[in-house]
C-alpha positions in Angstrom: -53.7 44.9 -87.2 -54.7 41.3 -87.0 -54.0 39.4 -83.8 -52.2 36.1 -84.3 -52.8 33.2 -82.3 -50.4 30.0 -81.7 -47.0 29.1 -81.3 -44.0 30.4 -83.4 -41.5 28.5 -85.0 -38.6 29.8 -82.9 -40.4 28.5 -79.8 -41.3 25.5 -81.1 -37.7 24.9 -82.0 -36.3 25.7 -78.4 -38.8 23.4 -76.8 -37.6 20.7 -79.1 -33.8 21.4 -78.2 -34.4 21.5 -74.6 -36.1 18.1 -74.8 -33.2 16.5 -76.9 -30.8 17.8 -73.9 -33.2 16.3 -71.5 -33.4 13.1 -73.2 -29.6 13.2 -73.7 -28.9 13.7 -70.2 -31.0 11.2 -69.1 -29.9 8.6 -71.3 -26.2 9.1 -69.9 -27.6 9.1 -66.3 -29.3 5.6 -66.9 -26.4 4.3 -69.1 -23.1 6.0 -67.9 -20.4 3.8 -66.5 -21.7 4.9 -62.8 -25.7 5.2 -64.4 -28.7 3.5 -62.8 -28.4 0.1 -64.7 -24.9 -0.1 -64.0 -25.4 0.2 -60.4 -28.2 -2.1 -60.6 -26.1 -5.1 -62.0 -23.8 -4.3 -59.2 -26.2 -4.6 -56.7 -27.5 -7.7 -58.4 -24.0 -9.2 -58.3 -23.3 -8.7 -54.7 -26.4 -10.0 -53.6 -25.8 -13.1 -55.2 -22.3 -13.5 -53.8 -23.8 -12.9 -50.4 -26.2 -15.7 -51.1 -23.6 -18.0 -52.0 -21.5 -16.8 -49.0 -24.5 -17.4 -46.9 -25.6 -21.0 -48.4 -21.9 -21.8 -47.6 -21.8 -20.9 -44.1 -25.4 -22.8 -43.5 -23.9 -25.9 -45.1 -20.7 -25.7 -42.9 -22.8 -25.9 -39.6 -22.6 -28.5 -37.5 -25.1 -30.1 -34.7 -23.7 -32.9 -32.8 -23.0 -35.6 -35.6 -25.2 -33.8 -38.0 -23.7 -31.1 -40.6 -25.3 -29.0 -43.0 -28.2 -26.5 -42.1 -31.1 -28.5 -44.0 -30.1 -31.9 -42.2 -29.9 -30.1 -38.9 -33.5 -29.2 -39.7 -34.8 -32.3 -41.2 -33.5 -33.9 -38.1 -35.2 -31.6 -35.6 -38.6 -31.9 -37.5 -38.7 -35.6 -37.7 -37.4 -35.6 -33.9 -34.1 -37.3 -34.3 
């Protein structure tokens, strides 16, 4: 009897189906409502909001008759 080498068509089809399932699951995880990209976008928005809040707080700081953190720092550096 002749010895056969190589992959069968059934094994190839099963491999392709498994790969398609894995691709579908990966895309679902990445692009879903609570997916990686959605979470990253939400985190970026939260970060930008926090930065704005901190900038507003820094601008509201007063030291003596000087207000705003940048003005205070400039006065300290100049020795005023």
